[in-house]
C-alpha positions as CSV (number, residue, x, y, z in Angstrom):
1,M,-6.4,9.5,27.4
2,P,-8.5,6.8,28.9
3,T,-10.2,4.6,26.4
4,L,-11.2,0.9,26.3
5,K,-8.2,0.3,24.0
6,R,-5.0,2.3,24.3
7,N,-1.4,1.6,23.7
8,I,1.8,2.6,21.9
9,I,3.1,-0.3,19.9
10,L,6.7,0.4,19.0
11,G,7.3,4.1,19.3
12,L,11.0,4.5,17.9
13,L,11.6,0.8,17.8
14,S,15.1,-0.3,16.7
15,I,16.7,-3.7,16.3
16,L,20.2,-4.4,17.6
17,C,21.2,-7.7,16.0
18,A,23.1,-10.2,18.0
19,A,24.0,-13.7,16.4
20,S,-13.4,-4.5,6.2
21,S,-12.8,-1.3,4.9
22,H,-14.0,1.5,2.7
23,A,-13.4,1.2,-1.0
24,G,-10.7,3.5,-2.4
25,P,-9.2,3.9,-5.9
26,N,-8.3,0.6,-7.7
27,D,-4.6,0.9,-6.8
28,S,-5.3,1.7,-3.1
29,I,-4.6,-0.3,0.0
30,P,-7.9,-0.6,2.0
31,F,-7.6,-0.5,5.7
32,K,-9.7,-0.8,8.8
33,Y,-9.2,2.0,11.4
34,A,-9.7,0.7,14.9
35,G,-7.3,2.9,16.9
36,H,-4.6,1.6,14.5
37,I,-4.4,1.2,10.8
38,Y,-5.0,-2.5,10.0
39,F,-4.6,-3.7,6.4
40,P,-4.6,-7.2,4.9
41,T,-1.5,-8.4,3.0
42,V,0.4,-11.5,2.0
43,V,3.8,-12.7,3.2
44,N,6.0,-15.0,1.1
45,D,3.3,-15.3,-1.6
46,S,0.9,-17.4,0.5
47,I,0.7,-16.3,4.2
48,R,-2.3,-14.0,4.6
49,C,-2.2,-11.6,7.6
50,N,-3.4,-8.3,9.1
51,L,-0.6,-5.8,9.5
52,I,-0.6,-2.5,11.4
53,F,1.0,0.4,9.5
54,D,3.2,2.2,12.1
55,T,5.1,5.4,11.2
56,G,6.8,5.1,14.6
57,G,8.1,1.7,13.7
58,A,10.8,3.1,11.4
59,D,12.2,0.4,9.0
60,I,10.7,-2.6,10.8
61,F,8.6,-5.5,9.5
62,G,7.8,-7.6,12.5
63,V,5.5,-10.5,13.2
64,D,3.4,-11.6,16.2
65,S,4.7,-14.8,18.0
66,I,1.2,-16.4,18.3
67,F,0.3,-15.6,14.7
68,L,3.6,-17.2,13.6
69,A,3.0,-20.3,15.7
70,Q,-0.5,-20.8,14.4
71,S,0.2,-20.0,10.7
72,K,1.8,-22.2,8.0
73,W,4.9,-20.0,8.0
74,R,7.9,-22.1,8.8
75,P,11.1,-20.1,8.9
76,S,14.3,-22.0,8.8
77,R,16.8,-19.6,10.3
78,F,16.7,-17.6,13.5
79,A,19.0,-15.4,15.6
80,A,18.8,-13.3,18.8
81,A,18.4,-9.6,19.0
82,K,17.6,-6.7,21.4
83,A,14.6,-4.6,20.6
84,R,14.0,-1.0,21.9
85,G,10.5,0.2,22.0
86,A,8.0,2.3,24.1
87,A,8.6,0.0,27.1
88,G,12.3,-0.2,27.1
89,T,14.6,-2.9,25.8
90,K,13.8,-6.6,25.4
91,R,15.7,-9.6,24.0
92,I,13.8,-11.3,21.2
93,R,14.1,-13.8,18.4
94,I,14.4,-12.7,14.8
95,I,13.8,-14.5,11.5
96,T,16.9,-14.3,9.3
97,D,15.4,-15.9,6.2
98,T,14.8,-13.4,3.4
99,T,11.1,-12.6,3.7
100,K,8.8,-11.1,1.2
101,V,5.9,-8.8,2.1
102,K,3.5,-6.8,0.0
103,L,2.4,-3.3,0.7
104,G,-0.3,-2.8,-1.9
105,D,1.0,-3.9,-5.3
106,V,4.6,-3.4,-4.3
107,E,6.6,-6.4,-2.9
108,S,9.6,-5.8,-0.6
109,T,12.1,-8.1,1.0
110,Y,13.4,-8.0,4.6
111,D,16.5,-9.8,5.7
112,I,15.5,-9.5,9.4
113,V,12.0,-10.0,10.8
114,P,11.7,-9.6,14.6
115,I,9.2,-11.7,16.4
116,F,7.2,-9.7,19.0
117,S,4.4,-10.5,21.4
118,L,2.4,-7.9,19.6
119,R,-1.0,-9.2,20.6
120,D,0.0,-8.7,24.3
121,V,0.3,-5.0,23.4
122,V,-2.5,-4.6,20.9
123,D,-5.1,-7.4,20.4
124,C,-5.8,-10.7,18.6
125,H,-6.5,-8.9,15.3
126,T,-2.8,-8.0,15.0
127,D,-0.6,-10.4,13.0
128,G,2.3,-8.1,12.4
129,I,3.5,-4.6,12.0
130,I,5.3,-2.6,9.3
131,G,7.0,0.8,9.4
132,N,7.6,3.4,6.7
133,R,10.8,2.0,5.1
134,D,9.1,1.3,1.8
135,I,7.3,4.6,1.3
136,N,10.1,7.1,1.8
137,T,10.7,7.6,-1.9
138,T,7.1,8.1,-3.0
139,F,4.1,10.2,-2.3
140,F,2.1,8.1,0.2
141,E,-1.5,8.9,1.0
142,I,-3.2,7.9,4.2
143,N,-6.9,8.6,3.8
144,F,-8.7,8.2,7.1
145,E,-11.9,9.6,5.7
146,H,-12.4,6.8,3.3
147,G,-10.1,4.1,4.8
148,Y,-7.4,3.6,2.3
149,M,-3.6,4.1,1.7
150,R,-2.2,4.8,-1.8
151,R,1.1,5.5,-3.5
152,H,1.2,8.4,-6.0
153,P,3.8,8.8,-8.7
154,S,3.6,12.6,-8.4
155,L,2.2,15.1,-6.0
156,P,-1.6,15.0,-6.4
157,A,-3.3,18.2,-7.4
158,K,-5.7,17.9,-4.5
159,T,-2.9,18.9,-2.1
160,A,-3.7,22.5,-3.0
161,D,-6.3,22.2,-0.3
162,Y,-3.9,20.7,2.2
163,T,-1.5,22.4,4.7
164,R,2.2,21.6,4.1
165,L,3.9,20.6,7.3
166,P,7.7,20.6,7.2
167,I,9.3,17.5,8.8
168,V,12.6,16.2,10.0
169,Y,13.2,12.7,8.7
170,K,15.8,11.0,10.9
171,N,16.4,7.2,11.2
172,N,13.2,6.5,9.3
173,K,11.2,8.5,11.8
174,I,8.9,11.5,11.0
175,L,9.4,14.5,13.4
176,F,7.6,17.8,13.1
177,N,7.2,21.0,15.0
178,A,4.0,21.5,17.1
179,A,3.0,23.3,20.2
180,V,0.8,22.3,23.2
181,R,-0.5,24.7,25.8
182,I,-1.7,23.6,29.2
183,G,-2.5,26.6,31.4
184,D,0.5,29.0,31.2
185,T,2.8,26.2,30.1
186,V,3.6,25.9,26.3
187,M,5.5,22.9,25.0
188,R,6.9,23.9,21.6
189,G,9.3,21.7,19.7
190,L,9.7,18.4,17.8
191,Y,7.0,15.7,18.1
192,L,7.0,12.2,16.6
193,M,4.3,11.3,14.1
194,D,3.3,7.8,15.3
195,T,0.4,5.9,13.7
196,G,1.3,3.0,16.0
197,S,-0.2,5.0,18.9
198,G,-3.9,5.1,19.6
199,G,-3.7,8.1,21.8
200,T,-3.7,11.9,21.3
201,I,-0.3,13.2,22.5
202,D,1.9,11.3,25.0
203,F,4.8,13.3,26.5
204,T,8.0,11.7,27.4
205,S,9.2,11.5,30.9
206,E,12.0,14.0,30.1
207,A,9.4,16.5,28.7
208,A,7.3,16.0,31.8
209,R,10.2,16.9,34.0
210,K,11.4,19.8,31.9
211,Y,8.0,21.5,31.8
212,K,7.0,20.4,35.4
213,L,3.8,18.9,34.2
214,D,3.1,17.5,37.7
215,S,3.0,21.1,39.0
216,I,0.4,22.5,36.6
217,P,-2.8,23.2,38.6
218,R,-5.3,21.0,36.7
219,K,-7.4,18.0,37.1
220,R,-5.5,14.7,36.6
221,Q,-6.3,11.1,36.1
222,I,-3.8,8.4,36.7
223,T,-4.1,5.1,34.8
224,D,-2.2,1.9,35.4
225,I,-1.6,-0.2,32.3
226,S,0.1,-3.5,31.4
227,N,2.3,-4.0,28.3
228,F,2.2,-0.3,27.3
229,G,4.5,-1.1,24.4
230,I,7.4,-3.3,23.2
231,G,10.1,-3.7,25.8
232,S,10.9,-5.3,29.2
233,K,8.7,-3.0,31.4
234,E,5.5,-4.9,31.8
235,Q,3.7,-2.4,34.1
236,E,3.5,1.4,33.5
237,Y,1.3,4.3,34.5
238,Y,0.4,7.5,32.7
239,V,-1.3,10.8,33.7
240,D,-4.1,12.4,31.8
241,M,-4.9,16.1,31.8
242,Q,-6.8,18.4,29.5
243,S,-4.8,20.7,27.2
244,D,-6.1,24.1,26.2
245,L,-4.6,24.2,22.7
246,I,-2.7,21.9,20.3
247,I,-1.3,23.6,17.3
248,I,-0.2,21.5,14.3
249,G,0.6,23.5,11.2
250,G,-2.1,26.1,10.9
251,D,-4.7,24.0,12.7
252,T,-5.7,24.5,16.3
253,I,-7.2,21.7,18.3
254,R,-8.9,22.7,21.6
255,K,-9.6,20.9,24.9
256,R,-8.1,17.5,24.1
257,V,-6.9,15.2,26.8
258,V,-3.2,14.5,26.6
259,S,-0.9,12.2,28.6
260,Y,2.5,12.0,30.1
261,L,4.6,9.2,31.5
262,P,6.4,10.3,34.7
263,E,8.5,7.1,34.6
264,G,8.6,6.5,30.9
265,V,11.5,4.5,29.4
266,G,12.7,3.7,25.9
267,A,10.9,5.8,23.3
268,M,9.0,7.5,26.1
269,G,12.1,8.3,28.2
270,S,14.8,10.8,27.2
271,R,14.4,11.6,23.5
272,E,14.9,14.5,21.1
273,H,11.1,14.7,20.6
274,L,8.8,16.1,23.4
275,G,6.2,13.4,22.8
276,I,4.4,11.3,20.2
277,V,1.2,12.3,18.3
278,G,-1.1,9.3,17.7
279,N,-4.2,8.4,15.8
280,A,-6.7,10.1,18.1
281,I,-5.3,13.2,16.4
282,W,-4.3,11.9,12.9
283,S,-7.6,10.1,12.3
284,K,-9.3,13.5,12.0
285,Y,-7.1,14.2,9.0
286,N,-6.2,13.0,5.5
287,L,-2.5,12.8,5.1
288,L,0.0,12.8,2.3
289,L,3.6,11.8,3.2
290,D,6.2,13.4,1.0
291,I,9.3,12.1,2.8
292,A,11.7,12.7,-0.1
293,H,10.9,16.4,0.1
294,R,10.7,16.5,3.9
295,C,7.1,17.4,4.4
296,V,3.7,16.0,5.2
297,Y,0.5,17.4,3.8
298,I,-2.5,17.4,6.1
299,K,-6.2,18.3,5.7
300,R,-8.8,18.1,8.5
301,F,-12.0,16.4,7.5
302,K,-13.6,15.7,10.9
303,K,-14.4,18.2,13.7
304,D,-13.6,17.6,17.3
305,K,-16.4,16.2,19.4
306,G,-17.2,17.7,22.8
307,P,-16.7,15.6,26.0
308,S,-18.6,12.3,26.0
309,A,-19.4,9.6,28.5
310,E,-16.7,6.9,28.7
311,Y,-15.5,4.0,30.9
312,D,-12.4,4.0,33.0
313,Y,-10.9,0.6,32.1
314,G,-9.2,-0.8,29.0
315,F,-9.0,-4.3,27.5
316,R,-7.3,-6.3,24.8
317,S,-9.3,-8.9,22.9
318,R,-7.5,-12.2,23.2
319,T,-10.1,-14.7,21.9
320,D,-7.2,-16.3,20.0
321,I,-5.9,-17.9,23.2
322,C,-8.8,-17.6,25.7
323,D,-12.6,-17.0,25.9
324,G,-12.5,-13.2,26.4
325,W,-10.9,-9.8,26.7
326,I,-8.1,-9.2,29.1
327,V,-8.3,-6.1,31.3
328,S,-5.2,-4.1,30.5
329,S,-5.7,-0.8,32.2
330,L,-7.5,0.8,35.1
331,V,-7.9,4.3,36.3
332,R,-6.7,4.5,39.9
333,D,-9.6,4.9,42.3
334,G,-11.9,4.8,39.3
335,D,-15.4,3.2,38.9
336,A,-14.0,-0.1,37.5
337,K,-11.3,-0.4,40.1
338,R,-13.7,0.3,43.0
339,A,-16.1,-2.3,41.5
340,G,-13.4,-5.0,41.9
341,M,-11.8,-5.2,38.5
342,E,-8.1,-5.9,38.3
343,I,-5.5,-5.8,35.5
344,G,-5.3,-9.3,34.1
345,D,-9.0,-10.2,34.7
346,T,-10.8,-11.8,31.8
347,I,-14.1,-10.3,30.6
348,V,-16.0,-13.3,29.4
349,A,-19.4,-11.6,28.7
350,V,-20.9,-8.2,28.4
351,N,-24.6,-7.7,29.0
352,G,-25.1,-11.4,28.7
353,K,-23.3,-11.8,25.4
354,P,-20.1,-13.9,25.4
355,A,-17.1,-11.8,24.5
356,K,-16.0,-14.5,21.9
357,D,-19.3,-13.9,20.0
358,F,-18.7,-10.2,19.4
359,T,-17.7,-9.1,15.9
360,W,-14.7,-6.9,15.6
361,A,-17.0,-3.9,14.9
362,E,-19.1,-4.7,18.0
363,E,-16.0,-5.0,20.1
364,E,-14.8,-1.6,19.0
365,N,-18.1,0.0,19.7
366,I,-18.6,-1.5,23.2
367,G,-17.6,1.8,24.8
368,D,-20.7,3.4,23.3
369,V,-23.0,1.2,25.4
370,P,-24.2,3.4,28.3
371,H,-24.5,0.5,30.8
372,Q,-22.4,-2.6,31.1
373,T,-22.9,-5.7,33.1
374,L,-19.6,-7.6,33.0
375,D,-19.1,-11.3,33.7
376,I,-15.4,-11.6,34.7
377,R,-13.0,-14.4,35.6
378,G,-10.5,-13.1,38.0
379,L,-6.8,-14.0,38.1
380,D,-7.6,-16.5,40.9
381,G,-10.2,-18.2,38.6
382,K,-13.2,-16.9,40.6
383,A,-16.2,-15.3,39.0
384,K,-17.0,-11.6,39.4
385,H,-20.1,-9.7,38.2
386,V,-19.5,-6.0,37.7
387,K,-22.0,-3.3,36.7
388,L,-20.6,0.0,35.2
389,E,-22.0,3.1,33.7
390,A,-20.3,5.3,31.2
391,R,-19.9,8.9,32.4
392,E,-18.3,12.1,31.4
393,R,-14.9,12.5,33.1
394,W,-13.7,15.9,32.0
C-alpha cells in the first residue's frame, strides 16, 4: 500500500552466529504508534532508547548502528553473524556482552545483540528493536486504542468481548489462519502476525506465483523502494492492488489495498506463510497475546475509512545524519516521479518549513496536507522544487 512511510523491518529475522503516548494503567508500557510500535526503555541500567516492538522479529533484541555510535554504550566484545530478514541475508556485527534490557518493569538479558542499520529501513526515531521472546509465557496486551502494552498475570475478564484467534507458534513467530479474496481468487492459509510491518498484507513471491496474482484483472500500482527490510537486497519493488475481502477470525475487512513482491527474498520469498499482516490492519484492533495457550484475542475498535487522497512517494526522516528526509519509494510513472523526484533525494523543506524543524507528530501527519511544495536536494547536489497534490488513487 502506498504511504509516505512504509517498510517491513525484520519479518522472520534469524541470526546465524559465526565467530508521547496515551496513559495506560500504572503497570503498562506506553507507546507511540507511528506505523510501528515505539516505546521508551533502558538498556544496561542507563542507556535510554526508543525500541520498536516487532512480533515478526522472533527472539531478537537488536540495536541501530548509528544510535550505538552516538550513545554512551561501549560494548567490549563483538563477533560476526549472518542475519536473514525481509530483504534476504546480510553479514553483520553482533555484540556478545551480556546485555540487559527492560520491557516495562521486567528486565531480561540477551547474550547476543545484532547491530543493524535499522534507521536506513525505518527512520531516525528508531534506536533498536525487540521481538516477542519475553512475552511468550504471559498474557500480553497491545492496546492500540489507548497506546499501551501490558502484561497480565491471568486472562483479563474483558476478553469476553474479544474474538479468540487460534495461532501456530513456531520459532518464536505467530502464525494464524486468514483468507483474502481478490476477484475470484481466494488465498486461504497461514499468515504471519508482524507488528514490524507498517503495511496491510504483503504476499510472498511464492504466494504471488501460486495464486497467479499478476494475472488477476484489476488495477495495479507498482512502487520501487530502497531498503525494504533487513538484508542484502537494497532495491525492491512491490505491486499494490485492492482486495475485496480480508477475513481474520470472525471479522471481515473490505476494500483494502494489499501488496505482493514478485521478486521477494528472505521472509518475503518462499515461506510456509502466504504473507505478513502488518499494523495498517492491527492498529484497528486491541490485541491480547496468549502464546502459552496458542491463541490471540482481538477486538476491533476502529472502523475502516473509505478511500482518501494520498501522495505517491515515501520517505524516511534522517535528520540524525543530514538536514532532511530521504526519499525511499516512488510509484512508477506516478506524480512524484514525473515531477522529477528520485529515490535517494533529500527533502529539505515542505511548504517553506525546514524538514529538521518538524516535530515527530507533524512529520507523521504531513501526508494529510493537501498540497506540498518540496525543496529537494538531488543525489547530484543540485536543488529541485517540486509541487504535488494529494489525490485519491483507488
